[in-house]
C-alpha positions as CSV (number, residue, x, y, z in Angstrom):
1,M,-4.3,19.5,-42.4
2,A,-3.2,19.0,-38.8
3,P,0.0,20.9,-38.6
4,A,-1.6,24.1,-40.1
5,P,-0.5,27.2,-38.2
6,Q,-4.1,28.2,-37.4
7,L,-4.3,25.3,-35.0
8,T,-2.6,25.3,-31.7
9,A,0.3,22.8,-31.3
10,D,-2.0,20.6,-29.1
11,E,-4.8,20.7,-31.7
12,A,-2.2,19.8,-34.4
13,R,-1.1,16.8,-32.3
14,V,-4.8,15.7,-31.9
15,M,-5.3,15.8,-35.7
16,I,-2.1,13.9,-36.5
17,T,-2.8,11.3,-33.8
18,I,-6.2,10.7,-35.2
19,G,-4.7,10.1,-38.6
20,A,-1.9,7.9,-37.4
21,L,-4.2,5.7,-35.4
22,S,-6.9,5.4,-38.1
23,G,-5.4,2.2,-39.5
24,G,-5.2,3.6,-43.0
25,V,-3.1,5.7,-45.3
26,F,-1.6,8.9,-43.8
27,M,-2.3,11.7,-46.3
28,L,-0.9,15.2,-46.1
29,S,-2.5,18.1,-47.9
30,D,-0.3,20.9,-46.5
31,D,2.3,22.7,-48.6
32,L,5.2,21.2,-46.7
33,D,7.6,23.8,-48.0
34,T,5.7,26.5,-46.1
35,L,5.1,24.7,-42.8
36,P,6.9,26.1,-39.8
37,A,9.8,23.9,-38.6
38,D,7.9,23.0,-35.4
39,R,4.9,21.7,-37.4
40,L,7.1,19.8,-39.8
41,A,8.8,18.2,-36.8
42,F,5.4,16.8,-35.8
43,L,5.1,15.0,-39.1
44,R,8.6,13.7,-38.9
45,N,8.2,12.2,-35.5
46,P,9.4,8.6,-35.8
47,N,7.1,7.3,-33.1
48,L,4.0,8.6,-35.0
49,L,5.3,7.4,-38.4
50,A,5.7,3.9,-37.0
51,L,2.0,3.8,-36.1
52,V,0.8,4.6,-39.6
53,G,-0.8,1.8,-41.5
54,G,-1.1,-0.5,-38.4
55,P,-4.3,-1.6,-36.9
56,A,-6.8,1.1,-36.1
57,A,-7.4,2.2,-32.5
58,E,-10.8,1.6,-31.1
59,P,-12.7,3.7,-28.6
60,V,-13.3,2.4,-25.1
61,H,-16.9,3.1,-24.1
62,L,-18.1,4.5,-27.4
63,F,-21.5,5.0,-25.9
64,S,-20.8,5.6,-22.2
65,A,-24.4,6.8,-21.5
66,P,-26.6,3.6,-21.9
67,E,-29.8,5.6,-21.6
68,R,-28.8,7.5,-24.7
69,E,-28.1,4.4,-26.9
70,A,-31.6,4.4,-28.2
71,Q,-31.1,7.8,-29.7
72,D,-29.2,8.5,-32.9
73,H,-25.5,7.5,-32.6
74,W,-23.9,10.8,-33.3
75,F,-22.1,13.3,-31.2
76,A,-23.6,16.8,-30.9
77,F,-20.6,18.2,-29.0
78,P,-16.9,17.3,-29.2
79,Q,-16.9,16.8,-25.4
80,E,-19.2,13.8,-26.0
81,L,-16.6,11.9,-28.0
82,P,-14.9,9.1,-26.2
83,P,-11.6,10.2,-24.5
84,L,-9.9,6.8,-24.5
85,W,-8.8,5.0,-27.7
86,V,-6.7,1.8,-27.6
87,R,-4.8,-0.2,-30.2
88,R,-3.2,-3.6,-29.5
89,D,0.0,-4.3,-31.3
90,P,1.4,-7.7,-32.3
91,D,4.3,-7.3,-29.8
92,D,1.7,-7.4,-26.9
93,S,2.1,-3.7,-26.3
94,A,-0.8,-1.3,-26.4
95,V,-1.0,2.2,-27.9
96,V,-3.3,4.4,-25.8
97,A,-4.6,7.8,-26.8
98,I,-6.3,9.9,-24.2
99,Y,-8.0,13.0,-25.7
100,N,-9.3,16.1,-24.1
101,W,-12.0,17.4,-26.5
102,S,-13.1,20.2,-24.1
103,D,-12.2,23.9,-23.9
104,S,-10.6,23.5,-20.5
105,A,-7.8,21.5,-18.9
106,R,-9.0,18.2,-17.5
107,P,-7.5,15.7,-15.1
108,Y,-7.7,12.1,-16.3
109,R,-6.9,8.9,-14.5
110,L,-6.0,6.1,-16.9
111,H,-7.0,2.8,-15.3
112,F,-5.0,0.1,-17.0
113,S,-7.8,-2.5,-16.5
114,E,-10.2,-0.2,-18.4
115,A,-7.7,0.5,-21.2
116,I,-6.2,-2.9,-21.8
117,G,-8.2,-5.3,-19.7
118,T,-5.6,-6.0,-17.0
119,D,-4.0,-4.3,-14.0
120,G,-0.4,-4.7,-13.1
121,S,2.9,-2.9,-13.8
122,F,3.6,-1.4,-17.2
123,S,6.4,0.5,-18.7
124,V,4.9,3.6,-20.2
125,F,6.3,5.7,-23.0
126,D,5.2,9.1,-24.3
127,L,5.1,8.7,-28.1
128,W,4.9,12.4,-28.9
129,S,8.5,12.7,-27.7
130,P,10.9,12.9,-30.6
131,R,13.1,10.3,-28.9
132,R,12.8,7.0,-30.9
133,G,10.6,4.7,-29.0
134,G,9.2,7.5,-26.9
135,R,10.2,9.2,-23.7
136,S,10.0,6.8,-20.7
137,L,7.5,7.8,-18.1
138,G,8.7,4.9,-15.9
139,I,7.0,1.8,-14.6
140,K,3.5,2.5,-13.5
141,R,1.2,0.2,-11.5
142,D,-2.6,-0.1,-12.2
143,S,-3.2,3.5,-13.2
144,L,-1.6,6.8,-14.3
145,R,-2.8,10.3,-13.5
146,L,-2.6,12.9,-16.3
147,T,-3.6,16.5,-16.7
148,L,-4.6,17.3,-20.3
149,P,-4.6,20.8,-21.7
150,P,-7.7,21.9,-23.7
151,H,-8.0,20.3,-27.1
152,S,-5.0,17.9,-26.5
153,V,-4.0,14.3,-26.6
154,R,-1.5,12.1,-24.7
155,L,-0.2,9.2,-26.8
156,L,1.3,6.4,-24.8
157,R,2.8,3.0,-25.5
158,M,2.3,0.5,-22.6
159,K,4.3,-2.7,-22.3
160,A,4.0,-5.2,-19.4
161,A,6.9,-4.6,-17.1
162,A,9.3,-7.6,-16.9
163,S,9.0,-9.5,-13.7
164,A,11.8,-9.1,-11.2
165,P,14.2,-12.0,-11.2
166,Q,13.4,-14.5,-8.5
167,P,16.3,-15.3,-6.1
């Protein structure tokens, strides 16, 4: 399973994120008594546990190369998997997972219009933080620049920022 010691910490987060955003049951097959404390902490993260059983995330641009759509719909290399997956929650927030499937670090610019269909200002939270509700990354406008290590994921919650009070 995901927290297994043979995986890097980033790879373990990828596996757990996939499970948490699948929309189904979150099953563990590890011997939890033997997991290192840091890996067990991944599974106890309240932000990830709150996602389990909710709606499934969907890929943005599943087939981003239209000329290839006539071919079989399978991915020969992990790098071909879509990097951006989005889940809309009933509270009008969005959970956004950005994956780096490659063997090298990659910059990624998350355009809010691409991810959730609208630009504007959003409060952004890092859900892999153990802080309940996630660590605030502040209010971002229209996009967010990220650098993802190899085989990693950034898991964010985005909420429309409240409008400033009018005088």
